C-alpha positions, -999 to 999 in steps of 0.1 A, spaced: 214 15 647 247 32 637 244 15 600 206 21 601 210 55 610 240 65 589 223 47 555 191 71 558 214 100 552 218 109 513 255 121 523 261 136 488 239 160 493 243 166 534 278 173 519 268 202 495 251 216 523 276 214 548 297 234 524 264 263 521 262 266 559 304 266 560 304 293 535 278 316 550 290 313 589 324 323 573 306 356 554 295 368 591 325 390 602 331 378 639 364 392 645 378 393 681 379 420 694 349 430 689 336 396 686 300 406 675 291 367 677 253 377 675 259 372 643 267 333 641 246 325 671 216 344 651 224 318 622 230 286 637 197 295 663 175 302 623 188 269 611 184 244 642 147 257 648 144 251 616 146 217 616 128 216 653 160 215 677 157 237 707 183 264 716 191 292 737 212 323 732 231 335 761 265 357 772 269 386 794 258 412 769 232 408 741 266 411 710 288 384 728 265 355 721 269 321 727 244 295 713 234 266 731 213 234 716 201 200 729 189 165 717 175 149 744 180 112 749 165 89 772 187 97 801 205 64 804 237 78 802 251 109 804 254 138 779 280 145 753 291 182 747 302 196 709 321 223 719 333 253 692 340 285 690 327 314 668 350 341 671 378 347 648 407 366 651 421 400 631 434 398 596 452 423 572 433 418 538 456 436 520 479 405 526 455 378 517 450 365 477 409 362 484 386 387 506 387 371 540 348 374 546 341 362 507 343 324 518 353 324 480 363 284 465 394 281 445 410 247 434 387 227 461 395 254 488 372 276 509 396 308 519 380 330 550 392 341 581 381 313 606 382 284 577 404 262 599 402 280 639 377 272 636 341 275 621 346 244 600 340 227 636 311 253 644 297 237 609 303 199 613 287 198 647 252 222 632 252 195 606 259 166 632 229 180 657 205 186 622 217 151 607 205 133 641 175 150 642 166 141 606 175 109 612 154 102 640 182 87 662 173 70 695 196 88 719 205 77 752 227 103 757 215 139 755 239 160 724 243 193 735 257 215 711 277 251 719 285 276 700 307 297 720 318 335 719 354 347 726 378 320 728 404 335 710 411 357 733 403 332 766 372 323 762 355 345 794 327 359 778 319 324 760 326 290 771 341 303 805 306 326 811 283 304 801 303 274 823 304 298 856 266 313 852 249 286 832 261 256 835 230 235 834 230 243 798 265 221 793 266 199 823 281 167 803 304 136 810 320 135 780 333 165 748 341 172 722 362 200 711 388 217 689 428 207 695 431 175 678 411 152 652 429 163 617 455 138 596 494 146 602 522 123 584 548 119 605 579 100 588 554 86 560 531 74 586 496 86 585 479 97 620 449 112 637 457 128 669 430 133 692 441 158 724 434 140 753 453 164 776 462 202 775 480 220 794 474 250 816 489 287 816 507 298 845 515 335 830 538 355 851 555 387 855 591 388 864 607 423 884 641 431 890 649 466 908 685 484 907 702 521 913 692 551 888 712 565 871 727 586 844 736 563 813 767 576 808 781 563 844 773 528 839 776 506 871 769 470 876 736 473 897 716 476 868 678 468 867 680 457 829 714 439 831 696 418 862 668 410 843 687 399 810 708 374 835 678 358 851 665 352 810 700 337 798 695 317 828 659 304 815 673 297 779 706 280 789 686 256 819 658 228 803 631 223 829 631 183 840 609 162 822 581 146 830 560 119 812 520 120 810 495 93 806 491 111 771 526 118 762 535 85 766 503 72 743 516 99 716 550 82 714 538 46 716 512 51 691 536 65 664 562 42 677 535 19 668 534 24 630 568 29 622 602 12 611 614 -10 633 646 14 633 625 46 640 603 29 664 631 20 691 642 55 685 609 68 697 607 42 728 643 51 741 627 85 746 605 67 772 628 47 787 643 74 810 628 108 819 663 117 831 679 107 790 647 119 772 662 156 758 695 128 744 671 107 729 652 135 714 681 149 703 690 116 682 658 109 671 658 104 628 631 126 626 623 162 615 629 194 635 599 208 639 584 169 651 610 174 681 604 207 688 569 202 699 579 167 716 605 191 739 572 207 745 554 179 753 575 164 782 581 194 803 566 224 814 580 256 793 583 290 797 589 319 772 599 355 774 579 370 757 576 412 765 598 434 776 596 469 793 626 489 811 632 528 814 616 554 794 650 575 781 682 569 765 703 584 790 687 573 822 695 540 835 659 531 848 656 519 885 633 485 872 630 461 843 602 438 834 595 408 813 564 387 805 570 351 804 543 327 789 545 297 812 527 263 804 525 237 825 520 202 823 484 182 839 490 175 874 513 205 884 499 240 898 521 272 893 528 272 931 546 239 921 555 251 889 575 279 906 591 256 929 607 243 900 613 274 882 627 291 914 663 277 913 669 293 883 651 325 887 669 331 919 662 352 948 662 384 934 635 386 913 597 394 919 568 369 904 537 379 897 515 358 882 485 364 855 452 347 855 464 310 860 444 284 838 441 246 849 459 217 831 436 193 819 436 152 813 412 131 800 419 90 798 435 80 770 415 45 775 381 53 775 347 42 754 348 72 740 381 72 724 372 37 710 345 46 692 363 74 676 394 48 668 366 25 653 352 54 628 388 62 620 395 30 610 368 22 588 368 60 569 411 65 568 425 27 566 459 21 574 457 57 597 466 55 633 445 68 662 466 85 689 463 103 719 480 136 723 491 167 744 478 202 735 508 227 742 484 256 736 451 263 755 412 259 742 381 261 760 384 233 775 398 248 803 365 262 812 350 227 817 377 209 836 359 229 868 325 205 859 344 174 856 338 175 821 362 145 804 373 164 772 392 152 739 400 172 709 387 156 676 377 182 648 386 157 622 400 170 592 422 152 556 457 160 554 462 187 527 496 190 531 526 202 558 517 239 554 480 243 555 484 242 594 504 276 594 478 291 576 457 297 609 458 330 621 476 332 591 474 350 555 450 329 532 436 307 555 413 280 540 399 249 543 394 221 516 363 213 505 369 176 507 382 178 541 351 195 559 325 170 540 346 141 548 354 156 587 312 161 585 308 122 580 332 109 604 321 134 638 280 126 628 294 89 627 312 92 662 285 114 680 258 90 665 274 55 679 282 71 711 252 88 725 227 62 708 251 30 723 256 43 758 
């Protein structure tokens, strides 16, 4: 079935169509705030209905629109959900070399805000739906497509709203989402990290109190100094290491394709949680890799906002810090606080801010097996590995529905600096990458949904 369905597709023509839709979507200004994702939703609805694919636009307001479409299978297996988001972050146009909403092509790259985050995935999933319909693939699983609003500021008016108010539209066994799938090079070897886990957020405020007074008469009961002491302890004391299944698969997967000396050093990281930090420090790999690995093996906390006082000659009575806490799968904010308490001490007030649940899908699953098989065909010599995302995506809204989410937005390696353009200036995606990614995504979905 997979070969037959794929063979009827003219991939050169499909590649041209991919770029046409990609550029059209990028030209729609969906900066969030305010969003106005209805612009993208209406475009997608027109393209899908033209192909005879049923779809619906939903959301808390007409402007904050999420599109959901469905191709029906025979019901012998549970659905798969294709997730993406249509909102993008703000831009500083004067810092760009190309108009951020013109979708100009220059030297093989399409330049626009949202090119990598994540209208490329919106487009690849749109084309997957269209090509499945045109090819007449006999599906066992329903294939659901959700192009959501609001992901960039938490997704509560997009995927979160749908999960709460219209879960019937998206209930599925598996989902494909952002967070992984793009080719990386590590020490000269090629890898495709597939997100199988995602940290939860456990952000909180710290507040210290002291005795106010005149700045000309300093004293020790100073709220600012108390807060500074707490933050310095957080800097100086690393939180304990805790291995997850995805972390073990990530490190072992990288090691499997490395020379013996590097592989041995990587496996030393997994030998003992108590000595993992020393093993990471000793890795013969670049500092950026080690920084990311340290964040993957533990819960983390980073101070990001400080507030204290309103006048330079007044010692304030209280000081406040906002901290970005991220917790591993299996953890809760309450358990995280127990881990932090010895560092924070007892003389500090703590207030959690809208926590989100961490999640982990099994790296050993039928969907992951299909992903690996397709990548072996289209990227021979590369290794597919599970990974844990230290940030957050709309996957957090799927966890309460029991959906197993995998981050897989396939793309090719275009250089070490390309991913730094996400949310930055001159964001761009190569033509070859999105065309290649569309074919890979289509084949993964086609094989998985038609094969059960």
